[in-house]
Each structure stands twice: as structure tokens, then as C-alpha cells.
C-alpha positions in Angstrom: -0.1 0.2 -0.1 1.5 3.4 -0.9 2.0 5.0 2.1 1.0 9.1 1.6 0.7 12.0 4.0 -1.1 15.3 3.4 -0.5 18.3 5.6 -1.7 22.0 4.8 0.5 24.4 6.4 0.9 28.1 6.5 3.4 31.1 7.2 1.9 33.3 10.0 2.9 36.4 11.5 3.9 34.1 14.9 6.2 31.9 12.9 10.2 31.8 14.1 11.9 34.1 12.5 15.1 33.2 10.1 17.3 36.0 9.7 20.8 37.0 7.4 22.5 39.6 7.6 23.4 43.0 7.4 26.9 43.3 8.2 29.3 45.6 6.5 30.4 42.2 4.7 28.8 43.4 1.6 30.4 40.8 -0.6 28.3 38.6 1.6 24.6 40.7 1.9 21.9 38.8 2.9 18.1 39.8 3.0 17.8 42.6 5.5 14.7 41.2 7.2 13.5 37.5 8.7 11.7 35.1 7.0 9.1 33.0 8.5 10.0 29.2 9.4 7.6 26.2 10.0 9.1 22.7 10.6 8.0 19.0 10.3 9.3 15.6 12.2 9.1 12.5 10.9 10.6 8.8 11.0 10.8 5.7 8.7 10.3 1.9 9.9 12.8 1.5 7.2 15.3 2.8 5.2 13.3 4.3 2.1 13.4 7.3 -0.4 10.6 9.3 0.3 9.0 11.7 -1.9 8.6 15.6 -0.3 6.5 18.1 -2.1 5.5 21.4 -1.2 3.5 23.4 -3.1 1.6 26.8 -3.0 -0.7 28.5 -5.7 0.4 31.7 -3.9 3.7 31.5 -3.8 4.8 31.1 -7.6 7.5 33.4 -8.2 11.2 32.0 -8.2 12.2 31.0 -4.9 9.6 31.9 -2.7 10.5 28.9 -0.4 12.9 26.9 0.3 12.9 23.0 1.5 15.7 22.2 4.1 15.8 18.3 5.1 18.2 17.5 8.1 19.1 14.3 10.0 18.7 15.2 13.6 20.7 12.0 14.5 23.9 13.9 13.0 22.6 17.5 12.6 23.4 17.2 9.0 21.6 18.7 6.2 21.1 16.0 3.5 19.0 17.7 1.3 17.9 21.2 0.0 16.0 22.5 -2.6 14.6 25.8 -3.7 11.2 26.6 -5.3 9.9 27.2 -8.8 6.4 27.8 -10.0 4.7 27.3 -6.4 6.5 23.8 -6.0 9.4 22.4 -4.4 10.5 18.4 -4.1 12.9 16.4 -2.3 13.2 12.9 -3.7 15.8 10.3 -4.3 17.6 10.6 -1.2 18.1 7.8 1.0 16.7 8.2 4.6 17.2 5.7 7.5 14.6 3.8 9.2 14.4 5.0 13.1 16.2 8.4 12.5 14.3 11.4 13.3 14.3 14.0 10.5 13.3 17.8 10.2 12.0 19.1 7.4 12.2 22.9 7.2 9.9 25.3 4.7 11.4 28.4 4.6 9.7 31.5 3.2 11.9 33.3 1.4 10.4 35.6 -1.5 13.6 35.6 -3.7 15.7 38.7 -3.3 12.7 40.8 -2.8 10.0 40.8 0.3 8.0 37.9 0.1 4.3 38.5 -0.7 2.0 39.2 2.0 5.0 38.1 4.5 3.7 40.0 7.1 0.7 41.4 5.9 -0.3 38.0 5.7 -3.7 38.9 3.5 -4.4 36.3 2.2 -2.4 34.2 4.4 0.2 32.4 2.0 -1.1 28.8 2.6 1.1 25.4 1.0 0.4 21.1 0.8 2.7 19.1 2.1 2.7 16.0 0.3 5.1 12.9 1.7 4.9 9.9 -0.6 6.7 6.4 0.0 6.1 4.3 -2.8 6.7 1.1 -1.5 4.1 -1.4 -0.8 3.7 -2.7 2.8 6.9 -1.5 4.9 8.9 0.9 5.2 6.4 3.3 6.1 6.1 6.8 7.8 6.4 5.7 11.3 5.7 9.6 12.5 5.0 12.7 10.7 3.7 15.8 12.4 4.3 19.5 12.6 6.4 20.9 15.1 4.5 23.7 16.9 5.1 26.5 19.5 3.4 29.1 20.7 5.0 32.8 22.6 4.3 32.0 26.8 5.3 34.7 28.9 8.1 33.9 31.3 9.3 37.1 32.8 7.9 41.2 33.1 8.5 44.2 35.3 10.0 47.5 35.5 13.3 48.5 33.5 14.2 44.7 33.7 13.3 41.4 32.4 15.0 38.3 31.6 15.7 34.3 32.1 18.3 32.0 31.6 18.0 29.2 29.2 20.2 26.6 27.1 20.4 25.6 23.3 19.4 21.9 22.8 18.3 19.5 20.2 14.5 20.3 21.1 14.9 23.9 19.7 14.6 25.3 16.3 17.0 24.3 14.0 19.2 27.0 12.3 20.8 26.2 9.0 23.7 28.4 8.0 26.8 28.7 5.8 30.3 30.0 6.4 31.1 33.4 4.1 34.5 32.3 2.2 35.0 35.8 2.3 39.2 35.8 3.0 39.8 37.5 6.5 36.2 38.1 7.6 34.6 34.6 7.7 31.5 34.6 9.8 27.8 33.2 9.9 25.4 34.0 6.8 22.9 33.1 4.5 22.9 31.4 1.5 21.7 32.6 -2.3 19.8 30.9 -4.3 22.8 29.6 -6.5 24.0 27.8 -3.3 21.3 25.8 -2.5 22.8 22.8 -3.6 26.1 23.6 -1.8 24.5 23.1 1.6 23.4 19.6 1.4 25.5 16.5 2.6 29.3 17.5 2.9 28.9 20.6 1.7 28.4 24.3 3.8 25.2 23.7 5.1 25.7 23.9 9.2 23.0 23.2 11.6 22.9 25.1 14.4 19.9 25.4 17.7 18.1 28.3 17.9 16.1 29.8 20.9 13.5 32.9 20.2 11.9 35.4 22.1 9.4 38.2 21.8 9.6 41.2 24.1 7.0 44.4 24.6 7.2 47.4 26.3 5.7 51.0 27.1 6.0 54.6 28.1 6.6 56.3 24.5 7.5 59.5 25.7 10.9 57.5 27.4 14.5 58.8 26.4 16.0 55.1 27.4 17.3 52.9 25.1 16.5 49.1 25.0 19.8 47.4 25.8 19.3 43.7 25.4 22.3 41.0 26.9 23.2 37.7 26.4 25.8 36.0 28.4 27.1 32.8 28.6 26.3 30.9 31.5 29.0 28.2 33.0 31.8 26.1 31.3 29.2 24.8 28.7 28.3 28.3 27.6 27.1 29.7 24.1 29.7 31.3 22.8 32.5 29.0 24.8 33.7 25.7 24.2 34.3 26.2 21.0 30.4 27.2 20.2 29.8 30.5 17.6 26.7 32.3 18.1 24.3 34.4 16.2 22.1 36.8 18.1 19.5 38.9 16.4 17.0 41.2 17.0 13.9 41.8 14.7 10.8 44.1 14.5 7.8 41.5 15.2 5.7 42.9 12.6 7.8 43.8 9.6 10.5 41.2 10.1 13.2 44.0 9.7 16.7 43.2 11.5 17.5 46.0 13.7 20.4 44.6 15.7 22.6 41.5 15.3 26.1 39.8 16.2 27.6 36.9 15.4 31.0 34.7 15.3 33.7 35.4 13.2 37.5 34.3 12.2 38.5 37.1 15.0 37.2 35.5 17.6 34.6 36.6 20.3 35.9 39.9 20.7 33.3 42.6 22.1 30.5 41.8 20.0 30.5 38.3 20.9 29.4 35.8 23.7 32.2 34.3 25.6 31.7 33.0 29.1 32.0 35.2 31.9 31.3 37.5 29.0 28.7 39.0 27.2 27.2 40.4 24.0 24.9 43.7 24.2 22.7 44.6 21.3 21.3 48.5 21.9 18.3 50.0 20.0 18.0 53.5 20.4 15.3 55.4 22.0 14.0 56.8 19.0 13.4 53.5 17.6 11.8 51.9 20.4 9.5 55.0 20.5 8.4 54.6 17.0 7.8 51.1 17.4 5.8 51.6 20.6 3.6 54.1 18.5 3.2 51.7 15.9 2.2 49.0 18.0 5.2 46.7 17.1 7.0 44.5 19.8 10.7 42.9 18.7 11.9 39.4 18.2 15.3 38.0 19.9 16.8 34.9 18.2 19.7 33.5 20.0 21.6 30.5 18.0 24.7 28.8 18.5 27.0 26.3 16.4 30.1 24.4 16.5 33.5 26.2 16.0 35.5 22.8 14.3 38.7 25.1 14.4 40.6 28.1 13.0 37.5 30.0 11.4 35.3 27.0 10.4 32.2 26.7 12.0 30.2 23.1 11.9 27.1 21.8 13.0 26.2 21.4 16.6 26.7 17.9 18.5 23.0 16.5 18.7 23.8 15.9 22.7 25.0 19.1 22.9 24.0 22.0 25.4 24.8 25.4 25.3 23.6 28.2 28.5 23.4 31.4 28.5 21.6 34.5 30.1 19.2 36.9 28.4 18.5 40.4 30.0 16.8 43.1 28.4 17.2 46.6 30.3 15.1 50.1 29.4 14.8 52.4 32.3 11.6 54.0 32.9 10.0 51.1 30.8 7.4 48.2 32.1 8.9 45.1 29.8 6.9 41.7 29.1 9.4 38.9 27.8 8.0 36.0 26.1 10.0 32.6 25.1 8.7 30.5 22.2 7.4 26.7 23.4 6.4 23.7 22.2 2.4 24.2 22.0 0.1 22.2 24.4 -0.8 18.8 22.3 1.8 19.6 19.7 0.2 22.8 18.5 -3.0 24.5 17.5 -6.0 22.8 19.1 -6.9 20.6 15.9 -9.9 18.1 16.2 -9.4 15.0 16.7 -11.8 12.0 15.7 -12.4 10.0 18.8 -14.8 8.5 21.3 -15.2 12.6 23.1 -16.1 13.6 19.3 -18.8 11.8 17.5 -20.4 15.2 17.0 -18.1 16.5 14.7 -19.8 13.9 11.9 -23.3 15.3 12.3 -21.9 18.8 11.8 -19.6 17.8 9.3 -22.1 15.4 7.2 -25.5 16.8 8.2 -25.1 20.4 9.4 -27.1 19.6 12.6 -26.8 18.4 16.3 -26.6 15.0 17.1 -29.6 12.9 18.1 -28.9 11.5 21.8 -28.8 7.6 20.6 -27.1 8.2 17.6 -24.1 10.1 19.3 -23.9 7.3 22.2 -23.5 4.8 19.2 -20.6 6.1 17.5 -18.8 7.5 20.6 -18.9 4.2 21.8 -17.9 2.6 18.2 -14.9 5.0 18.7 -14.1 4.1 22.0 -14.3 0.3 21.6 -11.8 0.7 18.5 -9.6 3.0 20.6 -9.4 5.7 17.9 -7.9 9.1 18.2 -7.5 10.6 14.7 -6.5 14.6 13.8 -4.6 14.3 10.6 -3.6 18.3 11.4 -1.4 17.3 14.0 0.3 14.5 11.6 -1.9 11.6 12.3 -1.7 8.8 9.6 -4.1 6.1 9.2 -2.2 3.7 7.4 -0.2 3.7 10.9 -3.2 2.7 13.1 -4.2 -0.8 14.0 -6.7 -2.6 11.9 -9.9 -2.2 15.0 -9.0 1.6 14.2 -8.8 1.8 10.7 -12.0 -0.4 10.4 -13.7 2.0 12.8 -12.8 5.0 10.5 -14.0 3.0 7.5 -17.6 2.2 8.9 -17.8 5.8 10.6 -17.0 7.7 7.1 -19.0 4.9 5.0 -22.2 4.7 7.3 -22.5 8.6 7.2 -21.2 9.5 3.6 -23.3 7.1 2.2 -26.2 7.5 4.5 -29.7 8.4 3.0 -29.7 12.0 4.7 -26.4 12.8 3.1 -27.9 11.5 -0.3 -30.6 14.2 0.3 -28.1 16.7 0.8 -25.2 15.8 -2.0 -26.7 13.4 -3.7 -27.7 15.5 -6.7 -24.3 17.7 -6.4 -20.8 17.1 -8.5 -18.1 16.9 -6.5 -17.2 20.5 -6.8 -21.0 21.5 -5.4 -20.6 19.0 -3.0 -17.3 20.6 -1.7 -18.7 24.2 -1.3 -21.8 22.4 0.5 -19.5 20.8 2.7 -17.9 24.1 3.7 -20.7 26.4 4.0 -22.3 23.6 6.4 -19.2 23.6 8.5 -17.4 27.4 8.0 -20.2 29.3 7.1 -18.8 29.9 3.5 -18.6 28.4 0.2 -14.5 27.2 -0.1 -12.0 29.3 -1.5 -10.3 28.4 -4.8 -7.1 27.1 -2.9 -9.2 25.1 -0.6 -11.3 23.7 -3.6 -8.8 22.7 -5.7 -6.6 20.8 -2.7 -9.9 18.9 -1.7 -10.7 18.1 -5.4 -7.4 16.8 -6.5 -7.7 14.9 -3.3 -10.7 13.1 -4.2 -9.9 12.8 -8.0 -6.6 11.2 -7.0 -7.8 8.8 -4.6 -6.1 9.9 -1.5 -9.6 11.0 -0.2 -12.7 9.1 -0.4 -16.1 11.0 -1.5 -17.7 9.2 1.7 -14.8 10.5 3.9 -14.8 14.1 2.4 -17.0 15.5 4.9 -15.2 14.5 7.8 -11.5 15.0 6.5 -12.3 18.5 5.5 -13.8 19.1 8.8 -10.6 17.7 10.6 -8.6 20.3 8.4 -9.9 23.3 9.7 -7.6 25.9 10.9 -7.6 29.3 12.3 -11.1 31.3 11.5 -12.6 27.8 10.0 -11.2 26.1 13.1 -13.0 28.5 15.1 -16.3 28.3 13.6 -16.7 24.5 13.2 -15.4 24.1 17.0 -18.0 26.3 17.9 -20.4 24.6 15.9 -19.5 21.7 17.5 -19.9 22.8 21.0 -23.1 24.2 20.4 -24.5 20.9 18.9 -23.2 19.0 22.3 -25.3 21.7 24.4 -28.5 21.1 22.0 -28.2 17.2 22.4 -27.5 17.1 26.1 -30.2 19.6 26.4 -32.4 17.1 24.3 -31.8 14.7 27.2 -31.7 16.6 30.1 -35.5 18.5 29.3 -36.5 15.0 28.4 -37.4 15.9 25.0 -35.4 13.5 23.0 -38.4 11.8 21.3 -39.6 15.5 19.8 -36.2 15.5 17.6 -37.0 13.2 14.5 -38.3 13.6 11.3 -38.0 15.6 8.7 -39.2 19.0 10.7 -37.0 18.3 13.4 -33.8 18.0 11.1 -35.0 21.0 9.6 -35.2 23.1 13.3 -31.6 21.5 14.2 -30.0 23.0 10.9 -31.5 26.1 11.2 -30.3 26.2 14.9 -26.6 25.5 13.6 -26.8 27.9 10.2 -26.8 30.7 13.3 -23.9 29.4 14.8 -20.6 31.6 13.5 -18.2 33.5 16.0 -19.5 32.4 19.1 -20.9 29.4 21.1 -24.8 29.3 21.0 -26.4 30.5 24.1 -28.6 27.8 26.6 -31.6 30.3 25.9 -30.9 29.7 22.1 -30.9 26.0 22.4 -33.7 26.3 24.4 -35.5 28.7 21.8 -35.0 25.8 18.9 -36.1 23.0 21.1 -38.9 24.4 21.7 -40.1 24.8 18.2 -39.4 21.2 17.6 -42.5 19.5 16.6 -44.6 17.9 19.8 -45.3 14.1 19.2 
């Protein structure tokens, strides 16, 4: 059986920002603003050469995005490619079973600004498809997005700070070393150098932490001073580790200050044990940021120094400790750290025994009847299925009982009489639009329509499964609306039981009441009063 993983992603304003560089080294000048980075982790049950394709109908200029594949057991770049015409593919690269790999999808925009990079209107979306052509084993053992959020860790007047370490669980930071004689330093790479960073080429893998900090008092004459200090004997900047520090405008991505390792050692600008790096943002710049409602993003990264001026990959078992301090006299400051999201990221929808109501929303556009919800909750619970494709779950990796439960679920709902009444006379395009309308209160956008149409036509998603898969694939505003519909539906179904009127929720007229109720749910969950009004309008039996 062909192993096929399809995930949808997007570049958002809260992504990790990759940045290089505005030094006086004009020969190796790189883009003056950050670029968003998404990371995906996966492993294989055996040796294989998967095909990894990322495509985006909204990012079709030359080199709008880049793929970087890293073996995290060795921290080596094993493959890299830039996009052309909205597509980038890594294929034919032998990978090892039982090894964890990270695939970075980097928004770049060639030499110019990436379209809507920081306005995100519309959001630059993409589709990641991973395929293993072998039948049976090997398979993808895991494949999931590495998601994160910002969490406040320190706040106060004048000064905030924390002590942290760089380690393998952090975002990976891929760079190269400039070849400018006498002024070697950590830099990015141009489109022409893309192939040179793979394998034993110039690609170097470091670890990076990221912070966001905000401040008030726009009338203050105080600069903001950010200090990074190595901590202990195994410190960032000490024991042959080369740092890269950058501060960016959180809203525009503009690099406002940075330092990096050079061949001349650590000097005044570079972190060393019991020494510090300072980056100062002038008060006038800070006050402009406050007026514009902008925050600052701080990146702290580290690489190995292999001897002389050469930088190398950080050993996966290595940790590099450092201290962060942000000081500005007379200002209230708040420091946030990028941390792994609880539950693996955004709270994507999951098909499990607690969420059988999702099928009634997705397929029928109405709340469940209590007996139907109980029946399907038991089926899902007995099979042990917990399926969230947005979080990287792959059906082919599930147990036979879980796959059987999934197939029973989608076939019973997708081929039911009620589904036939709603979708039976529609072609595939109209069916997708109807599903979007029931789930998200809108027809499908062209990108979503094309994605699901191709998935159905290619056999990646069956027609009976389409409504459920579209629901489970919801993100951002769509996720909010369908979650509100599910929560409102559960309130409706529970109220039928609590009010002893379950028998009234039967027949065509009752179904219409249920659909009208759910049609009115959008950006907020229905109140108990709204539920009661709808229940009171059910036919009396």
C-alpha cells in the first residue's frame, strides 16, 4: 500500500523568523528582514527514499520558499531545494529507518519581499505531501508539525530576563560560512548556493531559541539594551561554540541589530564565558515601535566552531547555556519565550470517542440525536481511534480495529440516506462547497476547493470521507467556527436529554429545526437560551 501523508500549512506572523544579515560584509550581504520557518518531524520504519513535495498556488515566483531536510541524529543537512512555479520537491535521497528527520519549509521571496510576508492577507498557504512508493513496509512511523507558541516568562519595570540553554529540541538554524577571506562569519546562502549546503557541503546546523518582548512609555528617552551572557563552562560562545544573535521588528521582520561569530574570535561583540554581547536599540526607534504597536523578536542561536574560522554542526547531544537580559529605564517590559504548543500545537480537531458530534455537523449540518451520538462514541471508543490529520496522524499507521472504525464511520455517514438527500444530486465541486458552507459558513476558497478536488480525484480521500476530512482539516477562523458549531451541537444534544424531549427530535421537520439552529452559529457558541428556543420549536409528538 502506498504511504501518503498530506498536510496543509501556512506562513503566519508568529512563525519562527530566520534572519541573515546586515553586516558591513557587502560581498556576503543577505536579505535585511526575517523569513518565516515551519518545521515538520518524521521518522521511517525502515530505510527508504520518500518524495517530499511542498506546493503553494500563492507563492509561485522563483525561490518563494525553500525546503531543508536535516538528519537530527547527526545534525547534517541531507538535502535542500528552492521552489519554482509554486513547487519544491526532495526525492531520491536515501533516509534511514528509526532516524528522526526535520523538514524545514522556509518562506523566502527570492531577493525581494515575500508576498504578504508580514501582512498575511491572504495567508500564504501551502500543501505538504510525503509519499513512500513501497508497498507494505517501510512506512512513515511519525509525521507531524513541530508547533510552538509564545509564553510570558518574565515581566517588570526596567528589566526582564531568564536563563536558558540551546539544545536539540529547539528550532534548527541552518547557515553557511562566508568565504570572504579574513572576514569569515555565519551567513545565509543565496539561491545559487542551495545545492552546496547538502551533505558534506557548506550547510551548518545550529540550535536557536526565540523570544518576543514588548514595552511601554513611548515618551521615554531610554534605549533598550539586550544582553546575552554565557553561563557556566559549557556556555554559548565558550568551549568552541559560535553564536548568532539578532533582534527583529516583530511586525515587519526588519533586522534591527545582530552579531555573529567571526574568524577573529569572540571579541567585544560576541558571547563568551563570563563575557557578554550587547545589542542596543535607540530610544527613538523604540518609541516609534511603541507608537506603531510593534514588539521585538530576539533570536539566540549557536553553532560549533571546528577549528580556526570554520563553523560546524552542533552535536545533537550538546547544550549551550546563556542568560538573557532586557533593560530599559522607566519602561514596563514583558518577555515571552517560544515554547512547544500544548498538545502538539494549535488545538486541531480530533476524531475520537469524545467527539462523535463532529460527524453530524460535518455531514448533516445539525446536532446529533442522543442515541446516535452514544452509538458512535462507543464504536470509536472500543476501537481506540484518535485521529487528527492536522497533527500528523496517518491512518495507515493505526491498528486494524481503528482503521475499520474509521471506514465504518465515514461510510455510514457519507452513504446515509440523509447525506444522499443533501449531496446526492451535486457534483464534486458543489459537494465540497456545500460541506464548507455547513462547516464554516462560507463556500470553499479556490485554494481549498482545488486541494480537496485533487485529493478526491486522485483517490487520496474517498468521497464518503470528504466531509469528515474537510472538518478535521480546519484551521484559524474556520477552526473557530466549526468548533463553535460542535460545542453548540453538544449543548443542544445534551439539552434534549436533560429536558426529556429526545423523542421530539425526529423526522424531517425536526431535522430542519436542527439545521436552522446550527446555521446561526458562527464566531460564538450558542447560549442555553438559543438552544431552548430551538428545542421548543421542535414538533410535538
